[in-house]
C-alpha positions as CSV (number, residue, x, y, z in Angstrom):
1,X,115.8,92.0,101.5
2,X,116.7,91.7,105.1
3,X,116.1,93.8,108.2
4,X,118.9,94.8,110.6
5,X,117.2,92.6,113.3
6,X,117.2,89.5,111.0
7,X,120.8,90.2,109.9
8,X,121.9,90.3,113.6
9,X,120.1,87.0,114.3
10,X,121.9,85.4,111.4
11,X,125.3,86.6,112.4
12,X,124.8,85.3,116.0
13,X,123.7,81.9,114.6
14,X,126.7,81.7,112.4
15,X,129.0,82.6,115.3
16,X,127.4,80.1,117.5
17,X,127.9,77.3,114.9
18,X,130.9,78.0,112.9
19,X,131.4,74.5,111.8
20,X,128.1,74.6,109.9
21,X,129.0,77.9,108.2
22,X,132.6,77.2,107.3
23,X,133.4,77.5,103.6
24,X,129.7,78.0,102.7
25,X,127.7,80.7,101.0
26,X,125.0,81.9,103.4
27,X,121.7,83.3,102.1
28,X,119.8,85.4,104.6
29,X,116.5,87.0,103.8
30,X,113.6,88.5,105.8
31,X,111.4,88.7,102.7
32,X,111.5,86.6,99.5
33,X,109.1,87.5,96.7
34,X,108.6,87.0,93.0
35,X,108.1,89.4,90.2
36,X,104.5,88.0,89.7
37,X,103.7,88.6,93.4
38,X,104.9,92.2,93.1
39,X,102.8,92.6,89.9
40,X,99.7,91.2,91.6
41,X,100.2,93.6,94.5
42,X,100.6,96.6,92.2
43,X,97.6,95.6,90.2
44,X,95.6,95.3,93.3
45,X,96.8,98.6,94.8
46,X,96.1,100.5,91.6
47,X,93.0,98.7,90.6
48,X,94.3,98.3,87.1
49,X,95.9,95.7,84.8
50,X,99.5,96.2,84.0
51,X,100.9,95.3,80.6
52,X,103.5,92.6,80.9
53,X,106.4,92.1,78.4
54,X,107.8,88.6,78.6
55,X,111.5,88.3,77.4
56,X,114.5,86.1,77.7
57,X,118.0,86.7,79.0
58,X,119.3,86.1,75.5
59,X,116.9,88.6,74.0
60,X,117.9,91.2,76.6
61,X,121.6,90.6,76.0
62,X,121.2,90.9,72.2
63,X,119.3,94.2,72.6
64,X,122.0,95.5,75.0
65,X,124.8,94.5,72.7
66,X,123.1,96.2,69.7
67,X,122.5,99.4,71.7
68,X,126.1,99.5,72.9
69,X,127.6,98.9,69.4
70,X,125.5,101.9,68.2
71,X,127.0,104.1,70.9
72,X,123.9,103.9,73.2
73,X,125.6,103.2,76.4
74,X,122.3,102.9,78.2
75,X,122.6,99.3,76.8
76,X,124.8,98.6,79.8
77,X,121.8,99.0,82.0
78,X,119.9,96.5,79.9
79,X,122.8,94.1,80.1
80,X,122.9,94.4,83.9
81,X,119.2,93.7,84.1
82,X,119.6,90.6,82.0
């Protein structure tokens, strides 16, 4: 996530130092968080414990492929999430 103000600062910095930015991917963020931090905030805000399902990318891709092969094209959403 990034604010317009932070994006503006990043663009200015890049334009002022083009040699450092040349042929580079540039990651700009105003806020960086993890799923666990978001979960903790939600649990705190709702005063409840949320059920967490741990899965792997391979499991998600397998589930998505099975769904799609059965004609359930919602599997594409699962594939995108994986």
